[in-house]
py3Dmol code that shows the C-alpha trace and the ligand (Angstrom):
import py3Dmol

protein = """\
ATOM      1  CA  MET A   1      74.194  82.323  95.920  1.00  0.00           C
ATOM      2  CA  ARG A   2      77.245  82.503  93.677  1.00  0.00           C
ATOM      3  CA  PHE A   3      80.632  83.169  95.285  1.00  0.00           C
ATOM      4  CA  LYS A   4      83.696  84.143  93.247  1.00  0.00           C
ATOM      5  CA  ILE A   5      86.831  83.447  95.218  1.00  0.00           C
ATOM      6  CA  ARG A   6      90.350  84.578  94.389  1.00  0.00           C
ATOM      7  CA  ARG A   7      92.566  81.519  94.685  1.00  0.00           C
ATOM      8  CA  PHE A   8      96.365  81.321  94.836  1.00  0.00           C
ATOM      9  CA  ASP A   9      98.169  77.985  94.809  1.00  0.00           C
ATOM     10  CA  GLY A  10     101.668  79.310  95.446  1.00  0.00           C
ATOM     11  CA  GLU A  11     102.327  80.038  91.753  1.00  0.00           C
ATOM     12  CA  ARG A  12      99.106  80.822  89.987  1.00  0.00           C
ATOM     13  CA  SER A  13      96.367  83.252  90.917  1.00  0.00           C
ATOM     14  CA  TYR A  14      92.853  82.715  89.488  1.00  0.00           C
ATOM     15  CA  TRP A  15      89.130  83.108  90.196  1.00  0.00           C
ATOM     16  CA  GLN A  16      86.954  80.143  91.095  1.00  0.00           C
ATOM     17  CA  GLU A  17      83.184  80.121  91.383  1.00  0.00           C
ATOM     18  CA  PHE A  18      81.039  78.184  93.844  1.00  0.00           C
ATOM     19  CA  ASP A  19      77.283  78.004  94.400  1.00  0.00           C
ATOM     20  CA  VAL A  20      76.356  78.017  98.056  1.00  0.00           C
ATOM     21  CA  PRO A  21      72.853  77.325  99.421  1.00  0.00           C
ATOM     22  CA  VAL A  22      72.411  80.251 101.777  1.00  0.00           C
ATOM     23  CA  LYS A  23      70.038  80.559 104.677  1.00  0.00           C
ATOM     24  CA  ARG A  24      68.838  83.436 106.807  1.00  0.00           C
ATOM     25  CA  GLY A  25      71.549  84.855 109.070  1.00  0.00           C
ATOM     26  CA  MET A  26      74.393  83.121 107.222  1.00  0.00           C
ATOM     27  CA  THR A  27      77.736  84.903 107.305  1.00  0.00           C
ATOM     28  CA  VAL A  28      80.455  84.980 104.659  1.00  0.00           C
ATOM     29  CA  LEU A  29      82.608  82.901 106.997  1.00  0.00           C
ATOM     30  CA  GLU A  30      79.900  80.232 107.151  1.00  0.00           C
ATOM     31  CA  ALA A  31      79.745  80.257 103.353  1.00  0.00           C
ATOM     32  CA  LEU A  32      83.517  79.733 103.219  1.00  0.00           C
ATOM     33  CA  TYR A  33      83.206  76.801 105.637  1.00  0.00           C
ATOM     34  CA  TYR A  34      80.397  75.386 103.502  1.00  0.00           C
ATOM     35  CA  ILE A  35      82.645  75.510 100.426  1.00  0.00           C
ATOM     36  CA  LYS A  36      85.553  73.920 102.294  1.00  0.00           C
ATOM     37  CA  GLU A  37      83.447  71.152 103.825  1.00  0.00           C
ATOM     38  CA  ASN A  38      81.269  70.349 100.802  1.00  0.00           C
ATOM     39  CA  LEU A  39      82.774  71.624  97.558  1.00  0.00           C
ATOM     40  CA  ASP A  40      86.531  72.072  97.777  1.00  0.00           C
ATOM     41  CA  PRO A  41      88.536  71.011 100.856  1.00  0.00           C
ATOM     42  CA  THR A  42      91.639  72.748  99.485  1.00  0.00           C
ATOM     43  CA  LEU A  43      90.183  76.236  99.981  1.00  0.00           C
ATOM     44  CA  SER A  44      92.372  78.063 102.508  1.00  0.00           C
ATOM     45  CA  PHE A  45      91.284  80.905 104.768  1.00  0.00           C
ATOM     46  CA  ARG A  46      91.896  82.008 108.350  1.00  0.00           C
ATOM     47  CA  ALA A  47      89.339  82.179 111.144  1.00  0.00           C
ATOM     48  CA  SER A  48      89.086  81.421 114.814  1.00  0.00           C
ATOM     49  CA  CYS A  49      86.561  83.074 117.154  1.00  0.00           C
ATOM     50  CA  ARG A  50      83.686  83.495 114.647  1.00  0.00           C
ATOM     51  CA  MET A  51      82.479  86.499 116.644  1.00  0.00           C
ATOM     52  CA  GLY A  52      84.507  89.554 115.600  1.00  0.00           C
ATOM     53  CA  VAL A  53      87.055  89.226 118.384  1.00  0.00           C
ATOM     54  CA  CYS A  54      90.227  87.560 117.083  1.00  0.00           C
ATOM     55  CA  GLY A  55      90.591  89.572 113.851  1.00  0.00           C
ATOM     56  CA  SER A  56      91.797  86.627 111.784  1.00  0.00           C
ATOM     57  CA  CYS A  57      89.007  86.381 109.187  1.00  0.00           C
ATOM     58  CA  ALA A  58      89.411  89.764 107.463  1.00  0.00           C
ATOM     59  CA  VAL A  59      89.205  89.488 103.662  1.00  0.00           C
ATOM     60  CA  ARG A  60      87.987  91.748 100.857  1.00  0.00           C
ATOM     61  CA  ILE A  61      84.303  91.184 100.243  1.00  0.00           C
ATOM     62  CA  ASN A  62      82.972  92.825  97.087  1.00  0.00           C
ATOM     63  CA  GLY A  63      86.058  95.032  97.147  1.00  0.00           C
ATOM     64  CA  LYS A  64      85.905  96.155 100.808  1.00  0.00           C
ATOM     65  CA  PRO A  65      88.008  94.765 103.632  1.00  0.00           C
ATOM     66  CA  ARG A  66      85.625  93.270 106.197  1.00  0.00           C
ATOM     67  CA  LEU A  67      85.403  90.560 108.809  1.00  0.00           C
ATOM     68  CA  ALA A  68      83.935  87.457 107.137  1.00  0.00           C
ATOM     69  CA  CYS A  69      82.370  86.352 110.424  1.00  0.00           C
ATOM     70  CA  GLU A  70      80.466  89.621 110.818  1.00  0.00           C
ATOM     71  CA  THR A  71      79.248  90.013 107.235  1.00  0.00           C
ATOM     72  CA  GLN A  72      75.800  88.676 106.447  1.00  0.00           C
ATOM     73  CA  VAL A  73      75.505  87.228 102.943  1.00  0.00           C
ATOM     74  CA  SER A  74      71.939  88.550 102.628  1.00  0.00           C
ATOM     75  CA  LYS A  75      73.323  92.114 102.529  1.00  0.00           C
ATOM     76  CA  LEU A  76      75.675  91.428  99.600  1.00  0.00           C
ATOM     77  CA  LYS A  77      75.323  91.737  95.837  1.00  0.00           C
ATOM     78  CA  GLU A  78      75.799  88.623  93.730  1.00  0.00           C
ATOM     79  CA  PRO A  79      78.235  87.261  92.738  1.00  0.00           C
ATOM     80  CA  VAL A  80      79.951  87.748  96.089  1.00  0.00           C
ATOM     81  CA  LYS A  81      83.617  88.407  95.334  1.00  0.00           C
ATOM     82  CA  ILE A  82      86.035  87.317  98.037  1.00  0.00           C
ATOM     83  CA  GLU A  83      89.711  88.247  97.804  1.00  0.00           C
ATOM     84  CA  PRO A  84      92.668  88.344 100.205  1.00  0.00           C
ATOM     85  CA  LEU A  85      93.512  91.628 101.946  1.00  0.00           C
ATOM     86  CA  LYS A  86      95.430  94.167  99.851  1.00  0.00           C
ATOM     87  CA  ASN A  87      98.911  95.375 100.896  1.00  0.00           C
ATOM     88  CA  PHE A  88      99.760  91.919 102.306  1.00  0.00           C
ATOM     89  CA  ASN A  89     101.607  89.115 100.551  1.00  0.00           C
ATOM     90  CA  VAL A  90      99.345  86.174  99.833  1.00  0.00           C
ATOM     91  CA  ILE A  91     100.481  82.810 101.171  1.00  0.00           C
ATOM     92  CA  ARG A  92      97.606  80.752  99.814  1.00  0.00           C
ATOM     93  CA  ASP A  93      94.076  81.632  98.642  1.00  0.00           C
ATOM     94  CA  LEU A  94      92.718  84.052 101.287  1.00  0.00           C
ATOM     95  CA  VAL A  95      95.566  83.576 103.765  1.00  0.00           C
ATOM     96  CA  THR A  96      97.948  86.524 103.918  1.00  0.00           C
ATOM     97  CA  ASP A  97     101.308  87.005 105.596  1.00  0.00           C
ATOM     98  CA  PHE A  98     101.065  89.243 108.701  1.00  0.00           C
ATOM     99  CA  GLU A  99     104.753  89.301 109.560  1.00  0.00           C
ATOM    100  CA  GLY A 100     105.373  92.756 108.056  1.00  0.00           C
ATOM    101  CA  PHE A 101     102.214  94.063 109.733  1.00  0.00           C
ATOM    102  CA  PHE A 102     103.452  93.095 113.205  1.00  0.00           C
ATOM    103  CA  LYS A 103     106.969  94.352 112.431  1.00  0.00           C
ATOM    104  CA  LYS A 104     105.469  97.774 111.684  1.00  0.00           C
ATOM    105  CA  HIS A 105     103.538  97.566 114.945  1.00  0.00           C
ATOM    106  CA  GLU A 106     106.741  96.986 116.920  1.00  0.00           C
ATOM    107  CA  ILE A 107     108.235 100.224 115.550  1.00  0.00           C
ATOM    108  CA  VAL A 108     105.869 102.407 117.649  1.00  0.00           C
ATOM    109  CA  LYS A 109     106.749 100.615 120.915  1.00  0.00           C
ATOM    110  CA  PRO A 110     103.225  99.337 121.651  1.00  0.00           C
ATOM    111  CA  TYR A 111     103.657  98.828 125.384  1.00  0.00           C
ATOM    112  CA  LEU A 112     103.782 100.967 128.523  1.00  0.00           C
ATOM    113  CA  ILE A 113     107.108 102.758 128.858  1.00  0.00           C
ATOM    114  CA  ARG A 114     107.886 103.506 132.504  1.00  0.00           C
ATOM    115  CA  LYS A 115     110.845 105.374 133.920  1.00  0.00           C
ATOM    116  CA  SER A 116     109.704 105.074 137.515  1.00  0.00           C
ATOM    117  CA  GLU A 117     108.467 102.100 139.514  1.00  0.00           C
ATOM    118  CA  GLY A 118     105.551 101.409 141.822  1.00  0.00           C
ATOM    119  CA  GLU A 119     101.797 101.182 141.679  1.00  0.00           C
ATOM    120  CA  ILE A 120     100.016 103.759 139.564  1.00  0.00           C
ATOM    121  CA  ARG A 121      96.347 104.445 140.049  1.00  0.00           C
ATOM    122  CA  GLN A 122      94.098 105.414 137.182  1.00  0.00           C
ATOM    123  CA  THR A 123      90.748 107.155 137.371  1.00  0.00           C
ATOM    124  CA  PRO A 124      87.790 106.078 135.198  1.00  0.00           C
ATOM    125  CA  GLU A 125      88.232 109.361 133.263  1.00  0.00           C
ATOM    126  CA  GLN A 126      91.875 108.546 132.559  1.00  0.00           C
ATOM    127  CA  LEU A 127      90.905 105.057 131.400  1.00  0.00           C
ATOM    128  CA  LYS A 128      88.282 106.553 129.108  1.00  0.00           C
ATOM    129  CA  ARG A 129      90.941 108.505 127.172  1.00  0.00           C
ATOM    130  CA  TYR A 130      92.422 105.390 125.616  1.00  0.00           C
ATOM    131  CA  TYR A 131      90.041 102.486 126.336  1.00  0.00           C
ATOM    132  CA  ILE A 132      88.323 102.429 122.943  1.00  0.00           C
ATOM    133  CA  TYR A 133      91.712 102.022 121.201  1.00  0.00           C
ATOM    134  CA  THR A 134      92.427  98.862 123.187  1.00  0.00           C
ATOM    135  CA  LEU A 135      89.592  97.302 121.184  1.00  0.00           C
ATOM    136  CA  CYS A 136      91.688  97.129 117.994  1.00  0.00           C
ATOM    137  CA  ILE A 137      91.705  93.461 116.986  1.00  0.00           C
ATOM    138  CA  LYS A 138      94.631  93.754 114.522  1.00  0.00           C
ATOM    139  CA  CYS A 139      92.529  92.382 111.673  1.00  0.00           C
ATOM    140  CA  GLY A 140      94.434  94.340 108.998  1.00  0.00           C
ATOM    141  CA  ALA A 141      91.300  95.828 107.380  1.00  0.00           C
ATOM    142  CA  CYS A 142      92.594  99.409 107.753  1.00  0.00           C
ATOM    143  CA  MET A 143      95.967  98.473 106.275  1.00  0.00           C
ATOM    144  CA  SER A 144      94.242  96.839 103.310  1.00  0.00           C
ATOM    145  CA  ALA A 145      92.089  99.912 102.652  1.00  0.00           C
ATOM    146  CA  CYS A 146      94.941 102.435 102.969  1.00  0.00           C
ATOM    147  CA  PRO A 147      96.267 103.633  99.582  1.00  0.00           C
ATOM    148  CA  VAL A 148      99.707 104.483 101.023  1.00  0.00           C
ATOM    149  CA  ALA A 149     100.198 101.718 103.632  1.00  0.00           C
ATOM    150  CA  LYS A 150     102.849 100.009 101.493  1.00  0.00           C
ATOM    151  CA  ASN A 151     105.152 103.041 101.842  1.00  0.00           C
ATOM    152  CA  CYS A 152     104.580 103.930 105.480  1.00  0.00           C
ATOM    153  CA  LEU A 153     103.500 102.560 108.850  1.00  0.00           C
ATOM    154  CA  GLY A 154      99.825 102.520 107.922  1.00  0.00           C
ATOM    155  CA  PRO A 155      96.856 103.161 110.240  1.00  0.00           C
ATOM    156  CA  MET A 156      97.011 100.293 112.759  1.00  0.00           C
ATOM    157  CA  PRO A 157     100.425 101.082 114.348  1.00  0.00           C
ATOM    158  CA  VAL A 158      99.477 104.769 114.564  1.00  0.00           C
ATOM    159  CA  VAL A 159      96.273 103.947 116.468  1.00  0.00           C
ATOM    160  CA  SER A 160      98.280 101.706 118.749  1.00  0.00           C
ATOM    161  CA  ALA A 161     100.816 104.477 119.416  1.00  0.00           C
ATOM    162  CA  TYR A 162      97.961 106.824 120.302  1.00  0.00           C
ATOM    163  CA  ARG A 163      96.476 104.258 122.680  1.00  0.00           C
ATOM    164  CA  PHE A 164      99.726 104.178 124.711  1.00  0.00           C
ATOM    165  CA  ASN A 165     100.353 107.917 124.439  1.00  0.00           C
ATOM    166  CA  GLU A 166      96.950 108.586 125.998  1.00  0.00           C
ATOM    167  CA  ASP A 167      97.492 106.149 128.873  1.00  0.00           C
ATOM    168  CA  SER A 168      98.237 108.079 132.078  1.00  0.00           C
ATOM    169  CA  ARG A 169     100.589 105.278 133.229  1.00  0.00           C
ATOM    170  CA  ASP A 170     102.841 105.682 130.186  1.00  0.00           C
ATOM    171  CA  GLU A 171     105.969 107.859 130.078  1.00  0.00           C
ATOM    172  CA  GLY A 172     107.015 107.236 126.492  1.00  0.00           C
ATOM    173  CA  LYS A 173     104.867 109.733 124.608  1.00  0.00           C
ATOM    174  CA  GLU A 174     107.707 111.954 123.426  1.00  0.00           C
ATOM    175  CA  GLU A 175     109.765 108.938 122.351  1.00  0.00           C
ATOM    176  CA  ARG A 176     106.836 107.653 120.284  1.00  0.00           C
ATOM    177  CA  LEU A 177     106.098 111.063 118.769  1.00  0.00           C
ATOM    178  CA  LYS A 178     109.718 111.289 117.633  1.00  0.00           C
ATOM    179  CA  ILE A 179     109.320 107.913 115.906  1.00  0.00           C
ATOM    180  CA  LEU A 180     105.999 108.969 114.374  1.00  0.00           C
ATOM    181  CA  SER A 181     107.451 112.236 113.078  1.00  0.00           C
ATOM    182  CA  ASP A 182     109.259 110.185 110.420  1.00  0.00           C
ATOM    183  CA  HIS A 183     106.139 108.261 109.385  1.00  0.00           C
ATOM    184  CA  ILE A 184     102.986 110.236 109.903  1.00  0.00           C
ATOM    185  CA  TRP A 185     102.998 112.577 106.912  1.00  0.00           C
ATOM    186  CA  HIS A 186     102.278 110.044 104.174  1.00  0.00           C
ATOM    187  CA  CYS A 187      98.542 109.933 104.919  1.00  0.00           C
ATOM    188  CA  HIS A 188      96.434 111.695 102.222  1.00  0.00           C
ATOM    189  CA  PHE A 189      93.398 111.687 104.497  1.00  0.00           C
ATOM    190  CA  VAL A 190      91.402 109.442 102.192  1.00  0.00           C
ATOM    191  CA  ALA A 191      89.916 108.067 105.450  1.00  0.00           C
ATOM    192  CA  GLU A 192      89.126 104.647 103.992  1.00  0.00           C
ATOM    193  CA  CYS A 193      90.669 103.178 107.161  1.00  0.00           C
ATOM    194  CA  SER A 194      87.914 104.771 109.252  1.00  0.00           C
ATOM    195  CA  GLU A 195      85.299 103.566 106.791  1.00  0.00           C
ATOM    196  CA  VAL A 196      86.306  99.911 107.131  1.00  0.00           C
ATOM    197  CA  CYS A 197      87.448  99.576 110.772  1.00  0.00           C
ATOM    198  CA  PRO A 198      85.124  96.925 112.273  1.00  0.00           C
ATOM    199  CA  LYS A 199      85.534  98.503 115.718  1.00  0.00           C
ATOM    200  CA  ASP A 200      84.869 102.098 114.565  1.00  0.00           C
ATOM    201  CA  LEU A 201      88.180 103.375 115.894  1.00  0.00           C
ATOM    202  CA  ASN A 202      88.435 106.160 113.308  1.00  0.00           C
ATOM    203  CA  PRO A 203      92.170 105.857 112.548  1.00  0.00           C
ATOM    204  CA  ALA A 204      92.025 108.839 110.140  1.00  0.00           C
ATOM    205  CA  GLU A 205      91.051 111.135 113.026  1.00  0.00           C
ATOM    206  CA  VAL A 206      93.774 109.646 115.246  1.00  0.00           C
ATOM    207  CA  ILE A 207      96.381 110.356 112.547  1.00  0.00           C
ATOM    208  CA  GLN A 208      95.307 114.022 112.432  1.00  0.00           C
ATOM    209  CA  LYS A 209      95.484 114.309 116.233  1.00  0.00           C
ATOM    210  CA  LEU A 210      98.950 112.797 116.289  1.00  0.00           C
ATOM    211  CA  ARG A 211     100.147 115.124 113.542  1.00  0.00           C
ATOM    212  CA  LEU A 212      99.177 118.063 115.718  1.00  0.00           C
ATOM    213  CA  GLU A 213     101.007 116.601 118.689  1.00  0.00           C
ATOM    214  CA  VAL A 214     104.118 115.891 116.621  1.00  0.00           C
ATOM    215  CA  LEU A 215     104.077 119.519 115.464  1.00  0.00           C
ATOM    216  CA  LYS A 216     103.683 120.821 119.024  1.00  0.00           C
ATOM    217  CA  PHE A 217     106.456 118.632 120.409  1.00  0.00           C
ATOM    218  CA  SER A 218     108.794 119.219 117.467  1.00  0.00           C
ATOM    219  CA  MET A 219     109.229 122.882 118.595  1.00  0.00           C
ATOM    220  CA  ARG A 220     111.288 121.440 121.481  1.00  0.00           C
ATOM    221  CA  TRP A 221     113.445 119.098 119.393  1.00  0.00           C
TER     222      TRP A 221
END
"""
ligand_1 = """\
4
FES
S 86.834 84.735 113.144
Fe 87.582 86.016 114.732
S 87.119 88.029 114.006
Fe 86.218 86.714 112.524
"""
view = py3Dmol.view(width=600, height=400)
view.addModel(protein, "pdb")
view.setStyle({"model": 0}, {"cartoon": {"style": "trace"}})
view.addModel(ligand_1, "xyz")
view.setStyle({"model": 1}, {"stick": {}})
view.zoomTo()
view.show()
């Protein structure tokens, strides 16, 4: 199968083609490893767990941000185009710089804010309210798909803020909503983030929910 990979050597950006002998069940990540081990050892990409857990292998595959380790080559049209994530600076080939991504994450205070001390119990129902959002693997796919992420927080930090706001142990909801009130209106509801999230977290829906909450709380401010 023919793979077209977007390369970047620090100065020049160009396409390079490789032919990979594919077998049943092969993933895009395995194809990248094949290229690196057999055709061009200089090819750079990020990966670790190979099982959709660490979030480090997200790239654009035929135009869509996806996890390379979870994408079967047999489901793709040829030539398979692989490019680095959009809205991130490229360091080399498919490796992008995540510093800005994590800086944006910090803005929403992604941790439990407590004013009181002591043990806090949580019921299974309370856990259910936010559990799914703890599954975000920070792969950057939603940020790559978002048409306005360059000018605002983007979907990932908003989902993270929601995760903590919904946690019954947290006491920082109002603080976070105040922060979000400056950032949450850029979304055009294109919903591409929900389309590409490998964990089906539906960030577009979360953004709408948080907008409502910001509006409700802003009556008090
Ligand atoms: S290598 Fe960890 S998510 Fe793909």
